[in-house]
N, C-alpha and C positions, 0 to 999 in steps of 0.2 A: 600155401601159394605165397611167391614171393613178388613183389613188385618191385621192380631195377628202379621203374621210374619216381612211386613213391614213397624208396627206401625204407620198403619194411617187409616184413613177413609174421606169417597164420600161420592163423585155419581163420578159412570163408566163416563169419554167423557166429565166432568165436573173442575175437579181437586178431587183432593186431602188433610188434612190437616195433621201434627204429630199427634200422637198421645206420650205426655209428658212423659218422664223415665219410672218419680213414680206416676202413672198409670197401675193401673190392670184396665184388663179387661176382660167378659166371655163371654157370647152367654149359652142360655138355649132354646133351641131349642126343642117344645114336641115331634117333630118326628122322628128329629136326635140326642138328646142330645145334652150334657154341651161340648161346646164346646173351646178351646180359642188359638188356632193353624190356619194355614194356612187364607182360605178366607171367610166368610159369606157374600148372596149378603142377602137383603133389597130388594125385590120383589113386587115391588104397581102394581097389576094389571087396567087393561082400565077401567072395572066397580067402582075400588076405593076399592076393599080389599086388601089386604094384607093377608098375616102367623102370626099368633102369636108366639111372644118368647119376651122373655125379656135378655136384655144386664144388667151387674153387670158393673158397674165404682170404687172402691175403691181406696183408697190412706194412707198413714197411720194413716193419720186425722178423715175421713168423706168416706160415703157407701155411690150409688146414684142406684136406678132401676128404666129400664125404664120397664117396662111392654106395649107388641105393642097386639091391643085389634083388630079383623084385624073389630067390630063390635063397639065397642067406640073411638078407635084412638092411639095416646098413651097417656103416664098417668106415670109421673116422680115419682116416691118415695123418701124420703131419706131417 
């Protein structure tokens, strides 16, 4: 789960980590569109599948993109 407003991410029931204040983050979901507020849940299915999405992280010096693909898995593009 990514909690944009609380600036934290993690696995529900297992704890969270803070997102540093200088890091920007947004998610582009092919179904719901782009979001950078509220919460976004990544749900893994018992069969191993996951809904596709793109997580974009940035600061003043760098940008990283995490592509979530239901077939391939996760790919980090810098």
